[in-house]
N, C-alpha and C positions, 0 to 999 in steps of 0.2 A: 701589669700583670694581664689587663684586657687589652694591649694592642692589637693582636691578631685578629680578637671578635670583630672589626670596626672595617673587615676586611670579606665582599661578601661570598668570595671565592671559598674562605676561610671555615664560615659560619653552616655553607652549605657542606666542607667539607669531612667539620668535626660531625656534625648532623646525619652524613652517612656513617662516618668511622663508629657512632656510637652505636645505634642502629644496625649495623654492620655486624657490630661484635658481638650484640644479642643477640642474630638471628644465627651466627655461626656457633652461636653457646647452645640455644637450643635444640638446633637439628643435631650438634657434637655430640651430646647424653648418646644417642643412640649411634652414633658414629665410633665413637669410643666402648660403648657396652659391646658394638659387633665384629670390636676388633676391627675398621674396617679404616680407617687413617690412610693406609695408603690405596684407594678410592678417593678421596678428598685431593689429594695431590695427585693422581692419575687427571681429574675433572676438569685442575685447574690449569693442566696441559694442553686438554683437549677446548678448553674454552678462549686459551692463545691460538688456537688455530682456527679457529673460527673465526675471532675478531681480526686476524690477519687474513680471511678470504674477505667479510665484511668492508673493510677498508679499501682493497681492492677493488668491489663491483662496486663499493660507494652508495652501503645498503646500512640499515640501521645498526649499528653496534648489540643491541639489546635483538634484535629480529636475528641477523646471520649469527655472532656468539651463539645465542639462545638456541637456536633450532640445534647447531651443532653440538653444544652442551650435552642437550637433551637427546639426540641421537645416540651422542659417543656414552651416553649413560645406559642407556634403552639396551645398545650393541653389546655393553660390560656385563653385563644384568643376562642376555639373552645366552651370548658363550658359556658364560659360567653356569651357568643352570645346567647344561649338557654332562657337564661333569666330566667331560673327556679332557680339558686339558683345566687348571685351575684358573679362581679368579685373577690370583696377582699375574699369570700370563695374559692372561684375556687382556688386563687393563694396560698389560705392558705394547701386546699388539696395536690396542687401539690409541691409544693416547703419544704412544711414543711419536706416531706415524701422523699424527694429528701436531704435535707440539712439532714437528719437523717441519710441516709445510709451514707452518707460520713463520719459523724461523729463515727460511726458504727466500719466502715473500719477503719479510725484514730486509732482509740481504741485500735486496734486488731495489728498492725503493725508500729514497730517504726520507720523504715524507712519511710514508705509511711507518717508516723505524719510527719515529718521533710518537706518533698516537704509540706503538704497541708497546714502548718503552714505560710507558706508563702502565698498562697492563703488566708487563711483568713485574715490577717493581712497586706500582701504588707512589701516587700523587695527588695531592690534596689540587693541582691547576689540573687535576685531570674529572675533575667533581664537578658534574653540572646541573639544572633545577631538572632534568630528566634523571637524573639518577639517584635523587630523592623520592619522586614521585614513583619509581621502580621499586625501590626498596622498602617502603612504606605498603605497598601494592604486593609485592612478594613476601612480606611478613605477615601483613596480617594472613592472607591465606594459609600460611604454614602454619601459624598459631591456629588458626581456627581446623585446619588438616588434624596436629597435632592435638587439641583436646577431641577431636571426633573419634581419632582413633588411636589413641592413645593404649585402650585396652589390647586391641590387636598387635599394635607396634612391640606392646613391651612381651605379649605373648610368643609372637615370632621371631622376636632377636635372643630370648633363651630357650626356648625351645618348638622350635619350627616343624620337629616330627609331630610331636602332639596338638599343633597348634593346628597343622592340617586338618590332622584326623577330627581335632573339636571343630570343625567347621572353616575357623580362619582361613580367606585365602591368600594363603601366606603370598605367592608369587607376585599376585594384585598391589597387596603390601608391600612388598619386595620393587618393586615397579616405581612405585609413588615415593617412597627413598628415595628412590636414585634419581628421580626427578626433580626431586623437591632441595637436594645435596646439590644439585646441580644447577637451581633458579638461585639457589644460596650463592654456589661458587661466583654467579654471574653477574650479582648485583654486588658484591663484597668486591669484586678481584681490582677495579678501578679504586679503590682509598689503598687494601690489603698488598695487591697485586700477586699475580699468578703463583712465583714462584714463594710465597710464604702463607699463600691462603691455606696452606692443610696444617699448617702453625696454629693456625688460632680455630681451625675446627676440633683440634685435640684439646687446645691448652686451658679453656675455661672449663670442657668437663672434665680432661683431667684433674685441676682442681680441685673440682667440686666433687669428684670421685672420693678424694683422700678426705675430705670434711664429711661427707656422708653417705652410708648406706641405701639409701633409699632413696627408688629413681623418680620418687614425686618430688624429694626437696631437691635435686640436682635439676629437673624441671623450670624450677625457678632461679636456684643458685646461680648454674652455669650462662644462663644467661645475662644474671646479674652481674656476674663478671664480665664475660664475656663485653657487657658495653661499657663497663668502665675501662679495662685495656684499651679499645678503642678510643675515651673521651682523650685517658691520659696520654696513650700514646700519640694521636692527633697530635696534642696541644704542647708535646715538648721535640715534636717533628720541627715545628716552628723554630722550636731555638736551638735545636739541635743542627738544621742546615740541614737535613736524606730522608731519604725519601718515605713516605708514613707508615708504610708496611712495615718496615726495618724495623722502628720506634715501636710501635703497637708488640709485635711480636718480643722485642727486650723484653718489655712491660709485664707481657703474659709470663714469659719463660722466670723471668723475678720472682714474681708473686708467688708461680709452682714451685719455684726452689725454697719459698720461704716458708708455705707452707708444708711442703715435703720434709723440710727439717726441724719444724717445728712440733707436727702428727709423728714423728720417727724419735722426737726425742721424749713427747710423752705416751708414747709405746712403751721407751724404754722404762721410764718413770712406773708405768701399770704394771711391767711383768717385773721389775726390781721391789715392787710394793708387795708383790704376790710372793716374788720367792721369801721375801720377810718374812710373812705373817707365814707361810709353811713351816719355815727353821722353826719359828715359835711354837706353833702346834708340835 
């Protein structure tokens, strides 16, 4: 049972997977409530392009992919804010171009290709000490921002027009959320993988949404679920001998299905009781 914990790379991997799951769960609350799951998917593709460019230039992954991801996030927000085209079209233009650049670079370089496979699919062997430090730092910053701006984030999420009139700088809040989202994708992608990161941004928050209607409870329940998905998925991936991101996503999807079925049964039971009471009355 404890065999994988004997290896340093696995210890680092499971720490990052757990923290990444919690971080994705926290940010994912606003992703789900704003119906922004497509943005998480798009930013993961943008980060892949940045990772490819940073590999070719020989610069730090966090520097190259981070700047690329933040720039893509701000460009998406800027283009969609003009309302000439929709946010989905803006994401399609910015992120698919970035992903195409990454694929072109991957096909031209064998050494870079091996590195980018980790970014695409997630791999415990691709986790280093710098990843642990990066996700701890980003996690602390994100928690601080969510705590400091929870009212503004919630207000802008549910009624941006009224929030703007009430003095909330909605554009700034939206830009901050996009940067936080891109940073979350950046530090999580080594374990979960670019192709599956959007699932981890959605699954914990969607599962918690089935369990509660309170955004306050979602903000602690979703990170808890995300951390559990990351820990269990990483541990199971050791024995399954498949990429960690795939197993983490399967664990999260399974939990979502269980909660969905349980809440559906409970809802049907409550409706049945109500109908029975109405009939007796």
